[in-house]
Each structure stands twice: as C-alpha cells, then as structure tokens.
C-alpha positions in Angstrom: -32.4 43.3 32.8 -31.3 39.5 33.1 -33.4 37.4 35.4 -31.7 34.5 37.3 -33.3 31.3 37.4 -32.8 30.7 40.3 -35.0 33.5 41.9 -38.3 32.6 39.0 -37.8 29.0 40.5 -37.8 30.3 44.0 -40.7 32.6 43.4 -42.6 30.3 41.7 -42.9 27.7 44.7 -43.4 30.6 47.0 -40.9 29.6 49.4 -38.1 32.2 49.1 -35.7 29.7 48.9 -34.0 28.9 45.9 -33.9 25.6 44.3 -30.5 25.4 42.7 -30.6 23.6 39.4 -27.5 22.0 37.7 -25.7 24.3 35.2 -26.2 21.8 32.4 -25.6 24.6 29.9 -22.3 25.8 31.4 -20.6 22.4 31.7 -21.7 21.3 27.9 -19.8 24.4 27.5 -16.7 23.4 29.1 -16.8 20.1 27.7 -17.2 21.2 24.5 -14.0 23.8 24.7 -11.8 20.8 25.8 -12.6 18.6 23.3 -11.6 21.5 20.8 -8.4 22.2 22.8 -7.3 18.7 22.5 -8.4 18.5 19.0 -5.8 21.5 18.0 -3.3 20.1 20.3 -3.3 16.9 18.6 -3.5 18.1 15.2 -0.4 21.0 15.7 1.4 19.6 18.4 4.1 18.9 15.6 4.0 22.1 13.7 4.4 23.7 17.5 7.3 21.0 18.1 8.9 21.8 14.6 8.9 25.7 15.6 10.6 24.5 19.3 13.1 22.4 17.5 14.1 24.8 14.7 14.8 28.1 16.7 16.6 25.9 19.7 18.7 24.2 16.7 19.7 27.8 15.1 20.6 29.0 18.9 22.7 25.7 20.1 24.2 24.3 16.6 25.5 27.7 14.8 25.8 25.5 11.3 22.2 24.3 12.2 20.7 27.3 10.6 22.3 27.9 7.1 20.6 27.9 4.0 22.5 25.1 3.2 21.9 22.8 5.5 18.1 23.4 5.4 18.1 22.4 1.4 20.0 19.6 2.5 17.8 18.6 5.0 14.6 19.3 2.9 16.1 17.0 0.0 16.9 14.0 2.0 13.5 13.8 3.8 11.5 14.7 0.3 11.7 11.0 -0.6 10.2 9.8 2.5 7.8 12.4 2.9 6.3 11.4 -0.9 5.8 8.0 0.9 4.4 9.5 3.8 1.6 11.3 1.8 0.5 7.6 0.9 0.8 6.4 4.7 -1.3 9.6 5.0 -4.3 8.1 3.2 -4.1 4.4 4.4 -4.0 5.3 8.0 -6.5 7.4 8.0 -8.4 4.9 6.6 -7.9 2.3 9.6 -5.0 0.5 7.9 -1.4 0.3 7.7 1.0 -0.1 4.8 4.2 -2.1 5.8 5.4 -2.8 2.4 6.2 0.7 0.9 9.7 0.4 1.8 10.3 -3.1 0.0 7.6 -1.6 -3.0 9.7 1.5 -3.2 13.0 -0.9 -3.7 11.1 -2.4 -6.6 10.8 1.1 -8.4 14.4 2.0 -8.0 15.2 -1.0 -9.4 12.8 -1.7 -12.4 13.8 2.5 -12.9 17.4 2.0 -13.7 16.7 -1.3 -15.6 14.0 0.0 -17.8 16.0 3.3 -18.5 18.0 1.9 -21.4 14.3 1.7 -23.2 14.1 6.2 -22.8 12.9 8.0 -20.1 8.9 7.5 -20.4 9.7 3.7 -19.8 12.1 4.5 -17.1 9.3 6.5 -15.2 5.8 4.6 -16.2 7.3 0.9 -16.0 7.8 1.4 -11.8 4.7 3.2 -10.9 2.3 0.9 -12.8 4.0 -1.9 -11.1 3.8 -0.4 -7.6 0.0 1.0 -8.2 -0.9 -2.8 -9.2 1.2 -3.9 -6.0 -0.8 -1.8 -4.5 -4.2 -2.3 -5.7 -3.3 -6.4 -5.4 -2.9 -5.9 -1.5 -5.9 -3.2 -1.4 -8.4 -6.0 -2.6 -7.3 -8.5 -0.6 -7.6 -6.3 2.4 -11.4 -4.8 1.0 -12.6 -8.0 -0.4 -11.2 -10.7 1.7 -11.6 -8.5 4.8 -8.1 -9.6 6.0 -6.0 -7.5 8.3 -4.1 -4.9 6.7 -1.0 -5.6 8.9 -0.9 -9.5 7.8 -1.2 -8.7 4.0 1.1 -6.0 4.0 3.5 -7.7 5.9 3.6 -10.5 3.2 4.3 -8.1 1.2 7.1 -6.8 2.6 8.9 -9.8 2.0 7.5 -11.1 -1.1 8.4 -7.5 -3.0 11.7 -7.6 -1.4 12.2 -11.2 -2.2 11.4 -10.2 -5.7 13.7 -7.2 -6.0 16.6 -9.6 -4.7 15.4 -12.0 -7.5 15.5 -10.1 -10.3 19.2 -8.3 -8.9 20.1 -12.0 -8.8 20.5 -11.9 -4.7 21.7 -8.4 -5.0 24.9 -9.0 -7.3 23.4 -7.2 -10.2 23.5 -2.7 -9.7 21.7 -1.5 -12.4 22.3 1.9 -13.7 21.4 4.4 -16.1 23.5 4.5 -19.1 24.4 8.2 -20.2 22.2 10.9 -19.4 18.2 10.4 -19.5 16.0 13.4 -19.6 13.8 11.9 -16.6 17.0 12.3 -14.5 16.1 16.1 -14.3 13.2 15.1 -12.1 16.1 14.4 -9.3 19.0 16.3 -10.1 17.4 20.1 -11.5 16.3 22.7 -9.5 14.4 25.6 -8.8 15.3 28.4 -6.9 18.1 26.6 -5.4 15.5 23.9 -3.8 15.6 20.2 -5.4 13.0 18.8 -8.0 12.2 16.3 -5.2 11.4 18.8 -2.9 9.1 20.9 -5.4 7.5 17.6 -6.3 6.7 16.2 -2.3 5.1 20.2 -1.5 3.1 19.5 -4.6 2.2 15.5 -3.6 1.1 17.1 0.1 -1.0 19.8 -1.5 -3.1 17.3 -3.3 -3.2 14.9 -0.6 -4.5 17.8 1.4 -7.3 18.9 -1.6 -8.3 15.2 -1.8 -8.8 14.7 1.8 -10.3 18.2 2.7 -12.3 18.8 -0.3 -13.5 15.8 -2.4 -16.4 12.9 -1.8 -13.0 10.3 -1.7 -11.3 12.2 1.2 -14.6 12.2 3.1 -15.4 8.5 2.4 -11.5 7.7 3.8 -12.0 9.8 7.3 -15.7 7.7 7.4 -14.3 4.5 6.8 -11.4 5.0 9.2 -13.7 6.1 12.0 -16.2 3.5 11.8 -16.1 1.4 9.1 -19.9 -0.5 9.9 -21.1 2.8 9.6 -19.7 4.4 6.8 -21.5 1.0 4.9 -24.4 1.4 6.8 -24.1 5.2 4.7 -24.0 3.9 2.1 -20.1 4.6 1.5 -18.1 2.6 -1.0 -15.8 1.2 1.9 -14.1 -1.7 -0.4 -13.4 0.9 -3.1 -12.1 3.6 -0.8 -9.9 0.7 1.0 -8.6 -0.7 -2.3 -8.0 3.0 -3.7 -6.3 4.2 -0.2 -3.5 1.2 -1.2 -3.3 2.2 -4.9 -2.0 5.9 -3.7 0.7 4.3 -1.2 1.4 2.2 -3.9 2.0 5.1 -6.6 3.8 7.0 -3.9 6.4 4.4 -3.1 6.8 4.4 -6.8 7.5 8.0 -7.6 9.8 8.2 -4.3 11.9 5.5 -6.2 12.1 7.2 -9.7 12.9 9.9 -8.2 15.5 8.4 -6.3 17.1 6.6 -9.7 17.0 10.1 -11.3 18.5 11.4 -8.5 21.8 8.6 -8.3 21.9 7.6 -11.8 21.3 4.0 -10.5 23.6 1.9 -8.9 21.5 1.5 -5.9 21.5 -1.7 -3.6 18.6 -4.0 -3.7 18.3 -3.6 0.2 17.8 0.2 -0.3 14.6 1.8 1.4 14.8 -1.1 4.2 12.9 0.3 7.5 11.6 2.9 5.2 7.9 2.1 6.3 8.9 2.4 9.9 10.1 6.1 9.3 6.8 6.9 7.0 4.5 5.6 9.8 6.7 7.6 12.5 6.3 10.7 10.5 2.1 10.2 9.7 2.1 9.6 14.0 4.2 12.0 14.8 2.2 14.9 12.7 -1.2 13.9 15.0 -3.0 11.4 12.9 -4.3 8.2 14.9 -3.3 5.1 14.3 -6.6 4.1 14.9 -7.7 5.9 11.7 -10.6 8.7 11.4 -8.3 11.3 12.2 -5.4 13.2 10.5 -3.8 15.7 8.1 -1.4 16.1 5.4 -0.1 19.3 7.1 0.3 17.2 10.2 2.2 14.6 8.5 4.4 17.4 6.7 5.6 18.8 10.2 5.8 15.1 11.3 8.3 14.6 8.4 10.4 17.4 9.0 10.4 17.0 12.7 12.0 13.9 12.5 14.7 14.8 9.6 15.6 18.2 11.6 16.0 16.4 15.3 18.3 13.6 13.2 20.2 16.8 11.7 20.9 18.2 14.6 22.0 14.7 16.4 24.6 14.6 13.6 25.7 18.3 13.9 25.6 18.9 17.5 26.4 15.8 19.3 28.1 14.1 16.1 26.2 10.7 16.9 26.4 7.6 15.0 23.3 6.5 12.7 22.2 4.0 15.5 22.0 6.4 18.2 19.8 8.6 15.5 17.6 5.4 15.5 17.2 5.0 19.3 16.2 9.2 19.8 14.0 8.9 17.2 12.5 5.5 18.3 11.8 7.5 22.0 10.8 10.1 20.8 8.0 8.4 19.0 7.1 6.6 22.2 6.4 9.8 24.0 4.5 11.1 20.8 2.3 7.9 20.7 1.3 8.3 24.8 1.0 12.0 24.7 -1.5 11.2 21.6 -3.2 8.7 23.3 -4.0 10.9 26.3 -5.2 13.4 24.1 -7.3 10.8 22.9 -8.7 9.9 26.0 -9.4 13.8 27.1 -11.2 13.8 23.7 -13.3 11.1 24.1 -14.4 11.9 27.6 -15.6 15.1 26.6 -18.0 14.0 24.4 
C-alpha cells in the first residue's frame, strides 16, 4: 500500500487540508529525460538523415540505388572521410584545423615526387612530413596559447605556397614512373570495394576505439569540454592538444598518399582546395559540437556519407553543376548548425 505524501502532511498538521509540496523528483526526471532525448537527437540526427535521404533517393532516382553507384560514392568519399577522422579529434578537443587541404596537397605531391625512390619512400616521407606539420602547429597552439583558427589559417596559406614552390608555381606535375607496389593501396579492391574505402573504415574504427576506450580519448573530450577544468584535474592538456593536430596532419597525409596511389600522380598543385571545409562540414553534420567536448566517429562517418549522397543525388536527379552542389551543401550545413545550436541550448536548460 502506498501512502500519499500530501495525506501524511495533512495528518501531521491536524488541519485535514493537504499542503501541496512541489514535485521536485518528477520535475528532475522530466528534465533528465529531455536532456537525454536532445543528446540522442544530436548524436544520431545524421544517421537518421542519411537513412531518409538514401530511401528517398532510391525511390526518386532509379539509378541511385545501384551497387556500382554506391561503390563509386564510397570511393569518392573515402579521401575526405580519412581527413575527417583527424578533424573529429581536433574539433572535439575544442580546436579547428584549416590547413588539412593544403597538407593533403603536399602529401599528394611529395608521394609522387618520392615514388622513383621506391614504394616505402613514397609512403613514409609524406606521412612523416605531414605529421611534422601537424606537430608544429599543435605545439604553437598548445604552448603559446594562440588561437587555432589563426595558426592553421597561416598553415593553410604557407603550406599551399610551399606546394606551389616545389612544383615551380604549379608547372611541374610529378607522376609515378611505371608501376609501384604502393599503387595497390589506391587501385586494389576487396570484394568489389576499393582499398581506400577499407582503409577509411579501419581508421574510423581505430578512431572510435581511441576516443571511447583510451585515456587519451577521454582527455580529448575533457579538454574540449573545459580546458581549465581538465588542467586542474591534472590532465595533460598541452600534450593532448598537440597530439590531435599530429593525428589531423597524419590523416591528411594518408589521404594524399592514397590519392597518388589511385591516380598514378599527375595531380595539380591546387588539389585539395577547400577540402578542409568539407571535412569540417562532415564533422559538424555528424553531431560534433564546434565548441568542443562532444562528438563521435560514427556521427562523422554518417555526416560524410550524407554530404556525398546528397551531392550524388543532385548530379543524377537534377543534373546540376558543381556550383549548385556547393550552394545546396552550404545551405544544408547552415540548417544543421542551427538545429545543433537549438538542441544544445535545450540540453543546457535541462541541466
């Protein structure tokens, strides 16, 4: 038998009139449910949106649902997806990396230029250089406490200038002489799916594990949530910040090497232009907050897939040019950011 609290209070004061107490427990439960709901929506909106767009696309555009089309979309998206893995770490940590497009271009050019010296050199040199670029930027941001936006913007222009310098203002277009073993990384496939796609999947899996199952991943999220609090807790804030930029540079380097392996070289110095914006868009669409502290690899994967699926539908369904694609993608990103901000405010009120 349950006893109503109002009856107990009425009996206690002898008045026979129930004194109504505020239902604090019920209100707290409602707030908790609201917070959990908004958190779930923020994390899974991209996944739900991707499922809806794919279903609509299959119904509206007959050629969209073909296996070959999905295979081509996955291959095209894999290079930006790899860059987005590193960008996810950076943004969750509370930073931004505008230099990844230029870093990617540097890796493409270096890989082709180093290919005459063997496959190992063509792979390792670009990765070491791009990781060093990320380390340099990360140390400047962490040690000197300079804004990531300014530091990586300088990296964007400086590294792009370096690419034009080593290619003699873009006039030299290095190519792979003959066949090299590392080209299998780009041209090979497994069960009909290109190797770059599998490499992207493996990197997403590793990224998920690092973010959710390691002390470093917890530090990344803590620093992004509140760097001062993380420092007071004794977390290695500076080391964590520098490391995420190394990861970002390394991921851009991997994408660049794979591009050279797939194309055989012959890429212009302007390759990778605005790739940083696509990577940031994918991460944000996937539910990672630009303010840091919250995000997931699954969301980023859904975000990159959603971007490329929408672009593919625009091309196949409406037959529009690339500029219209950019307008649609930009508008879609704006809507997602507005919704994300709304969800975040509601979640904040629930606390």
